C-alpha positions in Angstrom: -23.7 15.8 -134.1 -20.4 13.4 -134.4 -19.8 11.3 -131.7 -16.3 11.8 -129.2 -15.4 8.6 -131.0 -15.7 10.1 -134.5 -14.1 13.4 -133.6 -11.2 11.2 -132.1 -10.9 8.8 -135.2 -10.8 11.7 -137.6 -8.0 13.8 -135.6 -6.2 10.3 -135.7 -6.7 9.9 -139.5 -5.9 13.8 -139.9 -2.4 12.9 -137.8 -1.2 10.3 -139.4 -1.8 12.0 -142.8 0.2 14.9 -141.6 3.0 12.3 -140.6 3.3 10.9 -144.1 3.4 14.4 -145.4 6.3 15.5 -142.9 8.3 12.2 -143.9 7.8 12.9 -147.3 9.4 16.6 -146.5 12.2 15.1 -144.8 12.9 12.7 -147.4 13.2 15.4 -150.1 15.6 17.2 -148.2 18.0 14.4 -147.8 17.0 12.0 -150.5 18.6 8.8 -148.8 17.7 5.4 -149.0 16.2 4.9 -145.7 14.2 8.3 -145.8 12.7 6.9 -148.8 11.7 3.7 -147.1 9.9 5.3 -144.2 8.7 8.0 -146.2 6.8 5.2 -148.6 5.7 3.8 -145.2 4.1 6.4 -143.5 2.9 7.8 -147.0 1.0 4.7 -147.7 -0.4 4.5 -143.9 -1.8 8.4 -144.8 -3.2 6.7 -147.7 -5.2 4.6 -145.6 -6.0 7.1 -143.0 -7.5 9.2 -145.7 -9.6 6.6 -147.2 -10.8 6.1 -144.3 -12.2 9.7 -144.3 -13.3 9.7 -147.7 -15.2 6.5 -147.4 -16.7 8.0 -143.8 -18.1 11.3 -145.8 -18.8 9.3 -149.1 -19.6 5.9 -148.2 -17.4 2.6 -149.0 -16.4 1.9 -152.4 -14.6 -1.2 -153.5 -11.9 0.5 -155.4 -11.0 2.7 -152.1 -11.1 -0.6 -150.1 -8.9 -2.3 -152.5 -6.6 0.6 -152.5 -6.5 0.8 -148.4 -5.9 -2.8 -148.5 -2.7 -2.6 -150.6 -1.8 0.8 -149.2 -1.9 -0.7 -145.6 0.2 -3.9 -146.6 2.8 -2.0 -148.4 3.5 0.4 -145.2 4.1 -2.5 -143.6 6.4 -4.0 -146.3 8.5 -0.8 -146.5 9.0 -0.7 -142.8 10.9 -3.5 -143.3 12.9 -2.2 -146.1 13.6 0.7 -144.0 15.0 -1.6 -141.5 17.1 -3.4 -144.3 18.3 0.0 -145.1 20.9 0.2 -142.2 20.1 -3.3 -140.5 20.3 -5.5 -143.6 18.2 -8.5 -144.1 19.1 -11.9 -145.6 18.3 -12.0 -149.4 16.0 -15.3 -148.6 14.3 -13.1 -146.2 13.8 -10.3 -148.4 12.4 -12.5 -151.3 9.8 -14.0 -149.0 8.6 -10.6 -148.0 8.3 -9.6 -151.3 6.1 -13.0 -151.9 4.0 -12.1 -149.2 3.3 -8.9 -150.1 2.4 -9.8 -153.7 -0.2 -12.7 -152.2 -1.6 -10.2 -149.5 -2.4 -7.4 -152.0 -3.6 -9.9 -154.3 -6.1 -11.4 -151.5 -6.9 -8.1 -150.5 -7.8 -7.1 -154.1 -9.8 -10.3 -154.8 -11.6 -9.7 -151.5 -12.5 -6.2 -151.9 -13.7 -6.4 -155.8 -14.8 -9.9 -156.2 -15.8 -11.7 -153.3 -18.6 -11.2 -150.7 -18.2 -9.0 -147.8 -20.2 -11.4 -145.2 -19.2 -11.1 -141.5 -17.3 -14.1 -141.5 -15.1 -14.2 -144.2 -14.6 -10.5 -144.0 -13.2 -11.1 -140.5 -11.1 -13.8 -141.6 -9.4 -11.8 -144.5 -9.1 -9.0 -142.1 -7.3 -11.0 -139.8 -4.9 -12.3 -142.1 -4.0 -8.9 -143.7 -3.4 -7.9 -140.2 -0.9 -10.6 -139.5 0.4 -10.4 -142.6 1.2 -6.3 -141.7 2.2 -7.9 -138.3 4.9 -9.7 -140.0 6.3 -7.0 -141.8 6.4 -5.1 -138.7 7.4 -7.6 -136.1 10.8 -7.9 -136.5 11.5 -4.1 -137.2 9.9 -3.5 -134.1 12.0 -5.7 -131.9 14.8 -5.1 -134.0 15.1 -1.4 -133.3 14.4 -1.7 -129.4 17.4 -4.3 -129.3 19.6 -2.2 -131.4 18.9 0.9 -129.1 20.5 -0.2 -126.2 23.9 0.5 -127.1 23.1 3.7 -129.2 23.6 7.4 -128.0 20.9 9.0 -125.7 19.3 10.7 -129.1 19.3 7.8 -131.5 18.3 5.4 -128.6 15.2 7.3 -127.7 14.4 7.8 -131.1 14.5 4.0 -131.9 12.4 3.4 -128.8 9.7 5.8 -130.0 9.7 4.4 -133.7 9.4 0.6 -131.9 6.5 1.9 -129.5 4.7 3.8 -132.0 4.1 0.7 -134.6 4.0 -1.5 -132.1 1.3 0.2 -130.3 -0.4 0.5 -134.1 -0.2 -3.2 -134.5 -1.9 -4.0 -130.9 -5.1 -1.7 -131.6 -5.3 -3.2 -135.1 -5.0 -6.9 -133.6 -7.4 -5.9 -130.8 -9.5 -4.3 -132.9 -10.2 -7.8 -135.4 -9.8 -10.0 -132.7 -11.9 -8.4 -130.3 -15.2 -8.2 -132.6 -18.4 -7.1 -131.3 -16.9 -6.5 -127.8 -14.4 -3.4 -128.5 -16.8 -1.9 -131.0 -19.1 -0.7 -127.7 -18.1 3.3 -127.0 -16.3 3.0 -124.1 -13.6 0.7 -125.8 -13.6 2.4 -129.1 -13.0 5.7 -127.6 -10.2 4.4 -125.8 -8.5 2.6 -128.7 -8.9 5.8 -130.8 -7.0 7.9 -128.0 -4.2 5.2 -127.8 -4.0 5.4 -131.8 -4.1 9.5 -131.8 -1.2 9.4 -128.6 0.8 7.2 -131.0 1.1 10.1 -134.1 3.3 12.1 -132.1 5.4 9.0 -130.8 6.1 8.0 -134.4 6.7 11.5 -135.6 9.9 12.4 -132.7 11.2 8.7 -133.7 12.5 10.6 -137.4 11.7 14.6 -136.5 12.4 15.2 -132.8 12.2 19.1 -131.9 15.7 20.5 -130.4 14.0 20.8 -126.8 13.0 16.9 -126.8 16.9 15.9 -127.9 17.9 18.3 -125.1 16.0 16.4 -122.6 17.1 13.2 -123.9 20.7 14.0 -123.6 20.0 15.4 -120.2 20.9 12.1 -118.6 24.4 12.2 -120.4 25.2 15.6 -118.8 27.0 14.1 -115.5 29.1 11.9 -117.7 30.0 14.3 -120.1 31.2 16.8 -117.6 33.4 13.8 -116.2 34.1 13.2 -119.6 35.4 16.7 -120.1 37.3 17.0 -117.0 39.4 13.9 -118.4 39.7 15.7 -121.3 41.3 18.6 -119.8 43.3 17.3 -116.8 43.9 13.3 -117.0 44.0 12.2 -120.7 47.4 11.1 -121.4 48.2 11.9 -125.2 46.6 13.5 -128.3 45.7 10.2 -129.9 44.0 8.9 -126.9 42.2 12.3 -126.2 40.9 12.5 -129.9 39.7 8.9 -129.4 37.8 9.9 -126.7 37.1 13.2 -128.1 34.8 12.0 -131.0 33.2 9.0 -128.9 31.5 12.1 -127.2 31.0 13.8 -130.1 29.0 10.8 -131.5 27.2 10.4 -128.4 26.0 14.0 -127.7 24.9 14.5 -131.2 23.7 11.4 -132.2 25.7 10.5 -135.1 26.3 7.9 -137.0 30.1 8.7 -137.5 32.4 11.0 -136.0 36.3 12.1 -136.9 38.5 14.5 -135.7 41.8 16.5 -138.0 44.2 18.5 -136.3 45.5 22.2 -137.7 47.8 20.4 -140.4 44.9 18.7 -141.9 46.0 15.1 -140.5 43.0 13.0 -139.8 43.9 11.7 -136.0 40.6 9.8 -135.3 37.8 8.2 -137.1 34.4 6.4 -135.8 32.2 4.2 -138.0 33.7 6.4 -141.3 36.6 5.4 -143.5 39.6 8.1 -144.0 38.6 8.6 -147.8 35.4 9.6 -146.9 36.5 12.2 -144.2 38.8 13.3 -147.0 35.9 14.1 -149.4 33.8 15.8 -146.9 36.8 18.3 -145.8 37.3 19.0 -149.7 33.5 19.6 -149.8 33.4 22.3 -146.9 35.7 24.9 -149.0 36.8 27.4 -147.0 34.4 27.4 -144.4 35.1 26.1 -140.7 31.7 25.4 -139.7 28.2 24.0 -140.4 26.7 21.6 -142.4 27.9 20.2 -145.4 27.5 17.0 -147.7 28.4 14.0 -146.0 28.6 10.1 -147.2 25.7 8.5 -149.1 23.5 11.5 -148.8 24.0 12.0 -145.4 24.5 15.3 -143.6 28.2 16.3 -142.0 28.4 18.8 -139.6 31.8 20.3 -138.7 32.9 22.6 -135.7 36.4 24.2 -135.5 39.3 23.6 -133.1 41.0 26.7 -132.4 44.7 25.4 -131.7 47.7 27.3 -131.5 49.3 25.8 -134.7 46.0 26.7 -136.4 42.6 25.3 -137.0 41.4 21.6 -136.7 38.0 20.1 -136.9 35.9 17.9 -135.3 33.1 16.4 -137.0 30.0 14.5 -137.1 28.1 12.5 -139.8 24.2 11.6 -140.0 23.4 8.0 -140.3 20.3 6.5 -141.5 18.4 7.1 -138.4 20.0 10.3 -137.1 17.9 13.5 -137.7 18.8 16.4 -139.4 21.1 18.5 -137.6 19.9 21.7 -136.4 21.0 24.8 -134.4 21.0 22.8 -131.3 23.3 20.2 -132.3 25.9 22.8 -133.9 26.2 24.8 -130.7 26.3 22.0 -128.6 29.1 20.6 -131.0 31.1 24.0 -131.0 30.8 24.1 -127.1 32.1 20.8 -126.8 35.0 21.4 -129.5 36.4 24.4 -127.2 36.9 22.2 -124.4 38.5 19.2 -126.8 40.7 21.9 -127.9 41.9 23.0 -124.6 42.6 19.6 -124.1 44.6 19.3 -127.1 46.3 22.0 -126.1 47.1 20.9 -122.8 48.6 17.5 -124.1 50.6 19.5 -126.5 52.4 21.5 -123.7 52.5 18.4 -121.9 54.5 16.5 -124.1 56.6 19.6 -124.7 57.3 19.9 -121.2 58.2 16.5 -121.1 60.6 16.6 -123.9 62.3 19.6 -122.4 62.4 17.8 -119.1 64.0 14.5 -120.8 66.9 16.6 -122.5 67.6 18.9 -119.4 67.7 15.8 -117.5 70.2 14.3 -120.4 72.1 17.4 -120.1 72.8 17.1 -116.4 73.4 13.8 -116.3 76.2 14.4 -119.1 77.4 17.7 -117.4 77.5 16.2 -114.1 79.5 13.1 -115.4 82.1 15.0 -117.5 82.6 17.4 -114.4 83.3 14.6 -112.2 86.3 13.3 -113.7 88.6 16.6 -113.6 87.1 17.4 -110.1 88.2 14.3 -109.0 91.8 15.2 -110.0 91.6 18.4 -108.6 90.5 17.3 -105.2 93.2 14.7 -105.3 95.7 17.2 -106.0 94.4 19.9 -103.4 94.3 17.1 -100.6 98.2 16.2 -101.9 98.6 20.0 -101.6 97.3 20.6 -98.0 98.9 17.5 -96.7 102.4 18.9 -98.1 103.1 16.2 -100.5 103.9 18.7 -103.2 106.4 20.4 -100.7 105.7 22.9 -98.1 103.7 25.6 -98.4 104.2 29.5 -97.3 101.5 30.8 -94.7 99.5 32.7 -97.2 99.6 28.8 -99.0 98.6 26.9 -95.8 95.5 29.3 -95.2 94.4 29.1 -98.6 94.7 25.1 -99.0 91.7 24.5 -96.7 89.4 27.3 -98.3 90.3 25.7 -101.7 89.4 22.2 -100.4 86.4 23.5 -99.1 85.3 24.9 -102.1 86.2 21.5 -104.2 84.2 19.7 -101.8 81.3 22.1 -102.2 81.6 21.8 -106.2 81.7 17.8 -105.7 78.6 18.0 -103.6 76.9 19.8 -106.3 77.6 17.3 -108.6 76.7 14.7 -106.7 73.3 16.2 -106.2 72.7 16.5 -110.1 74.1 13.1 -110.5 71.6 11.9 -107.9 68.8 13.7 -109.6 68.8 12.6 -112.9 69.2 9.1 -111.6 65.8 9.9 -109.4 64.1 10.7 -112.6 65.5 7.7 -114.7 64.2 5.2 -111.5 67.6 4.6 -111.3 68.3 5.5 -107.7 68.6 2.6 -105.5 68.0 2.5 -101.9 69.7 0.0 -99.3 67.8 0.2 -96.0 69.5 -1.4 -93.2 69.4 -0.5 -89.4 71.1 2.3 -88.3 71.7 4.9 -85.4 70.2 8.0 -86.2 72.1 9.7 -84.1 75.5 8.3 -85.6 74.0 9.4 -88.9 73.4 13.0 -87.6 77.3 13.0 -85.7 78.7 12.0 -89.5 76.9 14.6 -91.0 78.3 17.3 -88.9 81.5 16.1 -88.9 81.4 16.5 -92.7 80.3 20.0 -92.4 83.1 20.8 -90.0 85.6 21.7 -92.9 83.5 24.7 -94.1 82.4 26.1 -90.7 83.9 29.5 -89.8 84.6 30.9 -86.2 81.0 32.4 -86.3 78.8 29.5 -86.4 78.7 27.0 -84.0 76.6 23.6 -84.4 74.8 21.9 -81.1 73.7 18.3 -81.5 71.0 17.5 -78.9 70.3 13.7 -78.7 68.8 11.0 -76.3 71.5 8.9 -74.7 70.5 5.9 -76.0 70.5 4.9 -80.3 67.6 5.7 -82.2 67.3 2.9 -84.6 65.7 3.6 -88.1 65.5 1.1 -91.2 67.2 3.6 -93.9 69.9 4.0 -96.2 72.4 5.5 -93.8 74.3 7.1 -96.8 71.4 8.8 -98.3 69.8 10.2 -94.9 73.4 11.5 -94.3 73.4 13.2 -97.6 69.7 14.6 -96.2 71.3 15.8 -92.9 74.4 17.4 -94.3 72.7 19.3 -96.7 70.0 20.6 -94.4 73.1 21.6 -91.7 75.0 23.4 -94.9 72.1 25.4 -95.8 71.3 26.4 -91.7 75.1 27.6 -92.0 74.9 29.4 -95.5 71.6 31.2 -94.6 72.6 32.5 -91.1 75.3 35.0 -92.7 75.5 36.6 -89.4 76.7 33.5 -87.6 75.2 31.9 -84.7 74.2 28.2 -83.4 72.6 25.8 -85.6 71.0 23.0 -83.3 70.3 19.5 -84.4 67.9 18.1 -82.1 67.3 14.1 -82.4 63.9 12.4 -81.1 62.0 9.7 -81.0 58.6 9.9 -80.5 55.0 7.9 -81.7 57.1 5.4 -83.8 58.4 8.6 -85.6 62.5 9.5 -85.4 63.0 12.8 -86.3 66.2 15.3 -86.9 65.2 18.7 -86.5 67.9 21.4 -88.0 67.2 25.0 -86.6 69.2 27.9 -87.1 68.8 31.6 -86.4 69.3 33.0 -89.9 67.4 35.0 -92.3 64.1 32.8 -92.3 62.0 32.4 -95.2 58.5 34.3 -96.2 55.3 32.1 -95.8 54.7 33.0 -99.9 58.0 31.5 -100.6 57.7 28.3 -98.7 56.1 26.2 -101.5 59.2 26.9 -104.2 61.8 25.1 -101.4 61.3 21.8 -102.5 60.7 22.1 -106.3 63.6 20.9 -108.6 65.9 24.0 -109.0 63.5 25.9 -106.7 65.5 28.5 -105.1 63.9 31.8 -103.3 65.3 34.8 -105.3 65.4 38.1 -103.2 67.9 40.3 -102.3 68.7 38.8 -99.1 69.6 35.0 -101.3 70.6 36.1 -104.7 74.6 36.2 -103.6 74.3 32.6 -102.1 75.8 29.5 -104.0 73.4 26.7 -104.7 71.6 24.9 -107.9 68.4 24.6 -105.8 68.3 20.7 -106.0 69.1 19.9 -102.3 65.9 20.3 -100.9 64.3 18.6 -103.9 66.4 15.8 -103.7 66.3 15.8 -99.6 62.6 15.4 -100.0 62.5 12.8 -102.8 65.1 10.7 -100.8 63.1 11.0 -97.6 59.8 9.8 -99.3 61.4 7.0 -100.8 62.5 5.4 -97.1 58.9 6.2 -95.8 59.9 9.7 -94.5 59.4 13.4 -95.1 60.9 16.7 -94.7 58.9 20.1 -93.2 59.5 23.3 -92.6 59.0 25.8 -90.3 60.2 29.6 -91.0 59.5 33.1 -90.8 61.4 35.9 -92.7 64.0 37.3 -90.0 63.4 34.6 -87.8 65.2 31.6 -88.6 64.0 28.2 -90.2 63.5 25.2 -88.9 63.7 22.0 -91.4 62.8 18.7 -90.1 63.3 15.0 -91.5 60.7 12.5 -90.4 61.6 8.8 -90.6 59.8 5.6 -89.4 61.7 4.0 -86.5 62.7 0.8 -86.8 61.1 -0.1 -83.5 58.2 1.3 -81.5 59.0 4.3 -79.2 58.8 3.6 -75.8 58.7 7.0 -74.4 57.2 10.4 -74.9 59.8 12.3 -74.6 63.8 13.1 -74.9 65.6 10.7 -72.4 69.1 11.8 -70.9 69.8 14.4 -73.6 73.4 15.2 -74.3 74.7 18.2 -75.8 77.2 18.5 -78.3 78.8 21.1 -80.3 81.3 21.4 -83.1 83.8 24.3 -82.6 85.1 25.7 -85.8 88.3 24.0 -87.2 87.9 21.6 -83.9 86.5 18.4 -83.3 83.0 17.4 -81.3 83.1 19.0 -77.9 80.6 18.2 -74.8 79.0 20.9 -73.2 
């Protein structure tokens, strides 16, 4: 009855024979040089295993022993040539390996067919042959392990499995030869045979890993992939950078040797480890197909997935390398899913670039238009002032009433043009801020005085402020522009009249100007629109009011440039309160308003105390 050791040895031999057959099938499908070298290596090792089974049944034979020695050394030599297929050896090393193979095979044949098989001589020759085999195997084992560090997860795992498998074989052979009688007892023999049997699947997955194992190997990259997809969809600035990043991840995910990306116009946008001429040949070879497997470079397989873009269909593709497995359904499905994210990212960059171009043209138009309007308006304003001052002759009663209204509208138009110019400067980064210490109360008083010409009898502006200066380090002219716009809006959107209250406070190192009205108010859903460029609330209550939608946008940007902010509290039909927050020039010494002083601006009059 066969022992456990004998059963395990038979199973291991059958396993190595299966490895040789599987690798020859793999080579037959691909016909690549690297696959051929590995097929010869595992095939010759399968011959060694088969000879062992034959001699176990029919006894030892000198010819079979000679064949075993030659096949054994040949299996190691072809592993070295497999390494040379994609990590080239220097010619002197290749020649030395060939000489060593010939000498080793000659020694093995002579020993097997001519010399005696005595114990000491047999052990010495066997050790010499194993060391020769180790010389062939040692460098590829170490090289594959070191090269695996910078490879995609799938390819790295396969290269490590290859190194581990053959390193295990070398270790078992060395132990068996050097250990001698000490390792011929049942327990050590069974352990070595079990290890040899375990090496069969390890070596197998190095060249033909199943899809489930490839998915397991890729699991470590999933979190990085999610972050990469987020980056593709949201943050990557332009199509070229996105394409470079996209093929890098396609290369990693599939364990490929090369990758490329082609846009909808057939232009090769990005490549990795492959030249453009090779990509062009792959595209020509695929014909009308948009996905699947196609002939790649040097007998390798190329896998292509479509990029569904607005302009048409682009492609992202990967090419198998010398040590890359045959692509299967798992890889094509993975690549297609990834291609959808890449396409979305490319669409995002296209839209972003188009919006940026539109914004640039719009800014150029506004800048040009506002400057072209400024000249004629300056002339009109000059003549309007002369007309109002009587320098162009006396006006009748109707003219005297019309002149202030005309001047108010001219000033309103001038303010709109200034807003357009300021917005253009802001976008171009040419808006200058000149901070200086100023009293916020004085700034607000000047803003009220500026609004006075357009004030009618239904409105009254009330100023509430401390009886001491509220010092801020700001560009006083810019802050006055902000406050003037807030007051002007409060008056404009209070068509029924009422008080517009301006409250200046200093608390917690922050100076504030709150402009409160009793007008139509703003619905909660419309609040986010207020501070956007050209953003205006559009409804039946507001459509008839003039304006560009630039005032609040520009005001908030000017406030932020000075370390401040503008906030709003409002409800439909209940008025609004806009508050300008600015950092104080000195720490606040109190928590409340000190000695409040109320001032009102009467229609058409000066500042009055109340």
